[in-house]
N, C-alpha and C positions, 0 to 999 in steps of 0.2 A: 495164755488168756484165749477164751473162744472168741470167734467174730460174732458181733453182735450188732442188732440195730437198735440204736439209741437216738432219742430227739433231745436237742438242747432245751433248757427251760426257758422260756422267753420272759420269764420273771428275773433271770439274773442280769445284772448290770453288764454292759460290755463296755469296756475301756481299754482295749487295746488290740492288737492283731498280730498273726504271723502268717507267713504265706507258705504252703505246702504243695505238693503235687496230689491231686486228687486221685485216690485208687478206686479199683471197682469194690474190694474187701479190704479190711484194716485188721492187722494181726498185732499181737502183744510187742514184738520188736519195734515196731513203728514207734509205739508211744513211747516205750523205753529210751531208743534213741533220742527223742525229743525232749525227755526228761532230763537226760544227760548232757543236754546244752547242744545236741549236733542236730542238723538240718536235715533230716532223712528225705530220701526221693523214694516215693512209695509207687510201685508199678502196678499197672492193671494187670488183669487176667493174661494178657498177652506177652507181658513183660516188657513193654514200652512205657515211657511215660505219658500220664495223660495231662489234662489242663491244670491252669494253675488255680488255686482255691486260697481264697480268704477266711479266715477263721478267726473269732474272738476270743481273747484271753480274759478270764474273769478276775475281778479285783480281789485281792486277798491270797493269791497263789504265786508261787515263786517258781521259776525255772532255774535248773542248776546249770551255771555254765563252768566250766573249768578255768582254774587260775593257772599263772605261768608254771606252778609246779604239778601240774596236771589234777588237782585236786577240784572237786566240783564245788561251786561257791553259789550261795542264792543271789538270785538277781530280784531287785526290787520290784515291787508289783508297778505297773504301769498306773500313773494317777488318772482318776476319772471321778465322775461324781459317785457319790457315796452310795453302797448297796443299799437297797431297800430293806426294811427291818425284816420281811420275809426272808431275804436273800442271806442276812446276817443268821437268821435263826436256824437256816439249813446248812450250814457250813460243816462239812466232812473234814476229817484230816486233811492236811494240804496235799499231799503226794496222790492220794487215793482220789480224791474230789479232781484234782486237776487231770489225772489219769481220765476220769470218767468224761469230764467235759470235752478233752480232747477227741475222746475216742468216739463220744457220740457226734461231734460234729463232722468228724472225717467220714464216721458210717453213713452219716446222712448224705454224703455226696456219692453214694453208690449209685444213688439215680441218675438219670440221664445228665449229661454234663451242662446242658442249657436249661434245665428246669428253673421255673420262676422262684426267685430268693426274696425275703423280706428285707427292705433296708431299714437300718436303725433308726429309732426316732428322733427327729430334729431338733436342735437346741440352739440358742443363742448363748455363748458362754461369757462370763465376766468381763473377759477382755475384747469382747465385740465379734469375736470368731462365731461364724455361722458353721455349724457341721451337722453331719447325719452321723453320730458317733465319731470313731475315728476313721470311718470308711471313705466320707466325702468332705470336702471343706468348701466354702464359698467365700473366705476371705471375711470381711467385716463388715459391720453394721456400723454407719456414721449419721446419726441424725435419723433422718426419712429416706436414706438412701444405701443401697448396696454396693459396696467398692469392692471390684474384683480386679485383680491385678495377677493374672497367671503369666507363668515363665514362659509358657508356649500355649497359643490357642489355637487349635487346627480343627478346620470345618472341612469336614469331606461330603462327597455327593453334592447334590443341587439342592438340598433342603433348606438351605438358610436363605429366605427369601424376605425377611422382616424389613419394615421401614426404619432404616437408622438415620433418618433426618434430623433429629433432634439432638444427636449427639453434637457436643460442642468441641471446639479446637481453640486453644489460646496460643499466640506466637510465643518463641522461645527468647526473642530479643527485643530490646526497647523497654521503654518504661509506660507505665497506663496503658497497658494492653488490656483489651478486653475479649474474652472467650465468645465467639459467635458459634451457632447453630451450624451443622453441614448444610442444613437448608438454605439458611442465609448466604453461607461463602458460596455455593454452587449456583444461587441464583443470579449471581452477578455475571455469570455467562448462560446463556441459554444453548441447548445443543439439540441440534437437529435431529439425532437418533432419538430423543426422547418423545418426538412428535411424528415418528414413522417415517422419517427419511432414511432410505435405504439404498445404497450405491448398488449399481450392477444388477439390479434385479428386472430390470425390463418393465417395471411399472411407472406409471406418472407420479414423481415425486412432487409435482406442483403443489396440490391442496397440502401436502404436511409441510412443506417450506413456507407457504403462506401464513399456516398458522404458526410456525415459529417465528416468522418474521412480525406477525401481530404482537406476539408476546413480548420480542425483543424491542420493539419500538415502546411498548407500554411501560418496560423497565428501563427504557433508554440503556439497553445491555448489549453485550456482543453475542452475536449468534455464529457457532461455530457449525460448518457442514461437513460432513464426512468426506474421505477422499473416494474416488471412483467416480462412475458416470451417473449423473442424476438427471432423469429424463423429465422435462418440464414441458407439458402440453397447455393449451390454452384454458384461460379461466372464462366461463360462459358470462360472467358479469363484468369482464374487462375487455373491451375492444382495443385497448391502446397497448398492453403489455403482458408479458407472461407473469412477472414478479413485479409488484408496485410498492415502492417505498414512500412514506409521507412524512416521517418524523425521523430524528436522530437516533441514528443505531450503529453499530459496527457488524458487517457481515463478513466472516473469515472462513476460508476452505483450507485444505490440507496442501498448500503450496500448490504448484500447478497439476496436483493430483487429484483436485476436485473439480471435475468438468461439468458444467451446467449445458445439456444437449437439448436444444429447443426440438419439439416434435415437428413432424412435417406440416402440421396444421397452422404453425405458428403465424403464416401469411406476412403482414408487414408490422406485426405487433414488435416493440422493442424487447430485447430479452429483460433487461431491468431499467425500470423508469423510477427515478427519482424525481418525484412531484410535490412541493410544499402546497399544501391547501391554501386557498384564498384567505387574505387577511389574517394569517394565523402565525405570523411571527418568523415564518420560515425554518428551514433546516441548517442548523450549526453545528459543524463537527462530524458529519458521516465519514466513514471510513470503510472503502471496499478494498479486499485485500486478498491475495493468494488463492486465486482460483482462475477457471479457464471457460470460455464461452465458445462451444462449438467442439465436436468430439475430435476432430482433427484440423490443426491448424494449418495444414496443406491442403485442405479441401474445403468446399464451399459448405457452408453452413444454411440452415433456414432461419426465417425472421428477419426483422428490421433491424434497427440500429442495436448495437450491442448494449452500451450504456447509454440513455438517454436522459439528460437533466433538462426538465421543462419548467421554466419558471413564467408561463404565459398565466397563469392565475394571478388575479390582480394583486400586487405587490408582493408576490411570491419571491423568495429569494434563498439561495444555497449558497452558505458561507464556509470556509475552511473544509471544503470536501477534500478528503485523499483517497486518490485510487493507486494503487501500489500492487506490483507484481501480479498483474491480471493480464491474461493472452484473450484476445476476441480472434475468431477465425474471419476468415471474409465471407461477405454475404453478396458482393455484386455491387455494381455501379450503383451511387446514390444511397447506399447503406453503410453508415460509419462504425467504425468501431467504438468511439466517444463522441456524442454530440450535445451541445447545448443549445437550446432554443428560447428564445425571448420574444413573443410575438407581442410586441408593444404597439398599443393603440391608444390614441387620446381624443377627447371632445374639444376641440379648439375654440369652440363658440363661447365657451366660459372663460373667465380670467379670474384665476390661472386656469389653464386647461384641465379637465378632468381625466383622470387615467381611467382608461376602460379596461384594458388587459395589459398584462405583464408588468415588468418593473421599471420605471423611468430611468434608472442608475444602471441597469446592465442585469441585474437578477443573479449573477454568478459572481463572488469576490473571494479572493485570497485563497483559491483552490490549487490543489496540486495534482498532477497527474505525472507519476514517473515511474521507471523501471517497469514498463510494461511492454507487450508485442501486440502491436496493432495491426492486423492485415486488412483493414480497410479504411485507415485513415481517422483524422479527427477533425470535426467542424463546430465553429462556435459563431452563433449569430446573435448580435447585439448584446454581448457580453459584458461584464462589468469590470472591476479594478482588480489588479494585483493576482492575477493568476500565472501558472509557472507549469511549462511542460519540459521535464526534463529526463535524460537518459532513457529514452524509448527507443524500439525498434519499429519503425513504422513503413508501411508499404502498401500496396493495392491500386485497385483502379481510380480511387478518388484522388482529391488533393491529399498530401502528407498531412498538412497543417492548414486548415482554411480559418483564419484568425479575424473575426468581424466586432470590434469594441463599439458599443452605442456611442453617439458622437453629443456625449455629454459630459467631458471630461475622465472617460475612463482610461486610466493609466496604468504604468508600470506593469508590462506584460514580460516574460521571460520564457525563450524557447532556448533551450540550452542541454550540450551534451547529447543529442539524438542522433540516429542513424536512420535518415529518411530516404528511400528508394522509390516514391510514388509515380506512376506514370501519369498523373494528373500534375498539377502546379505542386512543386515540391514544397514549398512554404507562400501563401499569398495572406497578405496582412491586409485589411481593409479598415479604413478610418483608424482609431486607437491614437493614443499619446505614449511615449517613451516605451518603445518596444526593443527589447534586447535579443537579437540572434546571435549567439557565441558558441564557438566549440563542437559545432555539429559536423557529421558526415552527411554531405548532400549531392545527391546523384539523380540526373534526368535520364531515367533509364526506359527503353522500350518505346512504341509509339505513343505520341501524345495523346491523351483523352481528356484534356482541359478544353477551355472555350477562349482562352487569349489568342489575338492575331498574332503577338509577338511575345511568347511565352518567355519566362525567364525562371531560373531556379529558385529565386526569391523575388517576388513582387510586393511592393509598397504601393496601396490605392489610396490616397489621400491622407496618409499616414503624416502626423508630425512627431519629431524627435524620435528618430530610429537610429539603431547602430547595428552594422554586420561586423564581427570580429572574430579572427581565429578561426575560421571556418574552413573546411575542404570542400570545394564546391567544384563538382564536377558536371558541366554542363553538355559535354561532348559536342557533338553537333546538333543537337535538338533545341536548346535554348540559348537566351543570353545568359549571363551569370546573375547580374542583378538590374531589376528595372524599378523606377519611380515615377507614376502615372497620377494625372488627375489631382495636382496640386499637393503631392507628398512632398514635403520640405522639412529643413531643420535636422536632416539626417547625416549619417557619416558611414563611409565604406571605408573602415580600418584596413589594415594589413591582413589577408587571407592568402590561401593558396587556391589559384582558379585555373581552370582548364575549359577552354570553350572552343567553339569551331570558327574557322576561317571567316565566315560570312556573319559571325555574332560578334558580340561586344563584352566587354567586362561590366559596362554599366550604361543603361540606357534611360534618358529622362525625357518624360513627355510632359509639358505643362506644370513641371514640379521644379521650383527654383530654390535656391538656397540650400543644398546638400553639399557634401564634402567626398572628395574620392582621394585616397592616400595611395601612396607606393605600395604594391603587394608584396607579400612574401615570394610567391611564385604566382606567373603571370605566363600562361601559355594561350597562344591564339593559332589554331590551325596546326599543332603540332611544333610551333617555334616560340621561343621564348621571347617575349616583348617588355622584360622587366624593366621598369622606368618608362615606357611608352605604352602605356594600357590603351587599348582601343575603347572609346567612348562614343555613344552618339546621343546629342543634345539637340533638342528643336529650341527656336529663338526665344523661348518663355522659360527656360531652365537655365538658368544662370547658376554656375555649379563650382565650388570652390575646388582648385587644384588640377583644372581642365582648361585648356584653350578654347575659345569660343568668339563667334566673329560679332562686331557690331555693325549695325546698318550705318551706311554713309548717307551724307546729305549734300546738297549743293554742288552737284557736279562731281565730286570725288567719287572714284571708283578703285578697284582692285589692280595693282599692278600687274605688269606682264611677264616678268622673268620667273619662269617657272623653277630657278633654282633656289629660290627664296620665298618664304610664306607670304603669299600676296592678301591684299585686304586688310583691313584694322582688327587684330586680335588681341583678346584681354584675358587675364586669368586672375581672378580675385584667389586671395590666400586666406587661411583662417586668422592669420595676425592682422588683418586690415591693409595688406598691401595688395595694390593692382600693377600687375605687369603688364606692358604692352608690347608687342610684335606686330611684323608685317609691313607693307609697303602699298601706299595709296598714290594716286595721281590724277592730274587732268580738272581739279576743281579749282572754285574761285578762291583768290587768295587776298581778297579784302579784308582789312582789320573787321574783326567782330562776327566774320562768317563761320557759321556753324558747320563743324564736320561730321561730328556724331554726338549721341548721347548715351550716358550710363544709366541702368535701370534705377528704379527706386531701391534704397536698401545698399547700395553702392556709391553712395554720393558722399563728398567731404562736407565737413562743416563749415569750412572757408575755403575761398577760392584759393586755388594753387596754379603755379606756374610750372609747365614742364618742357624741357628742352627736347628738339628733333632735329634731324639731320635732313637738309633738302637740296636740290639741285635743278638746275635746269638746263637741258642740251648736253653741251661738252664742258659746261662750267663746273669748276669743283665744288665739292659738297660745302654749304654754308649752314650755320647755326640759325635755326628757326626757333620761335616761341608761340606755345598753344597755353589757354588757359582752361582750367579745368572749373567750372562754375559749381555754386552750391546746388543749382537745379539739375545737375548732372550734365550738362551741357559741355562739350570740348569744341572750343571757340579760336580762331587764329588770332593772335595778337602782333606776331611779325613772321612774315614767310617771304625773305628777300627773293623776288624774281624767280619762282621756282616753280615747277609742275610736278616732282616727284618727291615725297615725302616718306622716310624712313623712321619706323618706331622701335628696330630692335635694342633691348636693352634699357628702354625707357621703365619707369615705375613710379608710383607715388603710393603715399597711405592715407587712408579716410578715416583712420582713428582721429578723434579731437585730440 
């Protein structure tokens, strides 16, 4: 058969296909091999196989395949739509027609390999299949949707940039689940990258972050910041902060890999300011998590406070704030890693007083700061109820924790599990009710940078109902371990491990009555264990449970002179109501009814009690004397037989009713 150049008739129906290798020229043996059921490989003029070609087989013709015995058997035609009437009228004998069609198709490929080729006409078949002949199939049509379920969908290069936000996703578990669009699902979280936040590029990310914050607050959603260094410079419209948050949202970084680095022009602006609007209902449930402020925690940063919570706007409040896994670098004295201010003021000329600024009940409630690294300390000013400081590492030139609660019943504050090594006061609590300081590692390191005359690792200033329990307190030679001043009362120094200098004390109280000091687990003074004999310092107004203290004497009675014994009249109140007495007095009036001393208010019996004492005069033997403890706290003589020395060791009574 001579090589020829034929074109396929486009009027013939196309209902099947077979793949051959395209030649430059086609010869008779190639056609014969196909008709005999073989798959010929047709070489080009150079003798190598060329590109693959798909050609169509016309309906009404059969290919001969060999059966098991080697005989050629007809193969049924591939079914498709019927031939057009014109196609049926031009049918030649089957073998010759098929030969001509195949030959025409193959010869047509002698053109360049990538020449333009026509697609078969498209159709939707009775079963819903969408096809272009048998060359291409788009799965099914159901209603007004095209359903595509490919075995594999591969998109190469960068050409696929269409919007897929309307595609929906249905959970594969549970009942009553509803499909939601990708747009709705992804809108639950705001990604800083979508608003132009690019880490490590040296460009100011402040405007992009502020825009992302605005959207996150509008949707009350989570904002995710990318990892890397985010440079944040000043906002010309905000003199107080680089980033301002005014309503509930969650801001999350890529763990400590997200670094918010304030620019050199930050000045005293807070890096992150949380400030509710006036009379706007406050902020409830904000979360700040997994990022760092300052490019290097070991170096100084620029800017003011790291995180500043400000409830100065009238009736502003922040409740259930969670700050977790956040690091803030040191910015120097007076600039804190975390700070709350509530500048409360009122007009007292009205009844009741009119609130001018701030929140009268503290402004910050039930909030928690935990698992953070703060290189600049924490400060709370006129704060509110139920705040928690847990498991943080705190250091720097300021107070480790300065905690001042508003004097309107703000209560239940917890400082638990922290490691604090600040050079200012390690923990300073002012005002407040029900403060728990437990299981902390506390150290007074370096030169003291605070303002107290007698600094302590833990100081309670006017605090009511405080507890210190299970801490490791290392005051070294710089500070006392614990101090109560300015009316701090109702507190208890439970067992701790304490270490303090020889000229310092475990507990110092100034005008602070009604506290309790227990035996410590470890009690080291000047390198020497004084376990069971803790060193304390109390003034006359600081009546303390578990500690010996002196009563003032009256009517000529003075302390004894034998240095081998405790001299004067000493008393120790115990938490169970017992009052123990010890010491020696002498030289006073022994007339019946003479007052010897007086117990302070709060340590008085509900009914008069008689207590026995030992007395002697000169070389006479010891005799039994009798004193009366009156309900007004007076300790009066009932019987003192001819003596001028009275000994109280081992004497006690109980004031419980």
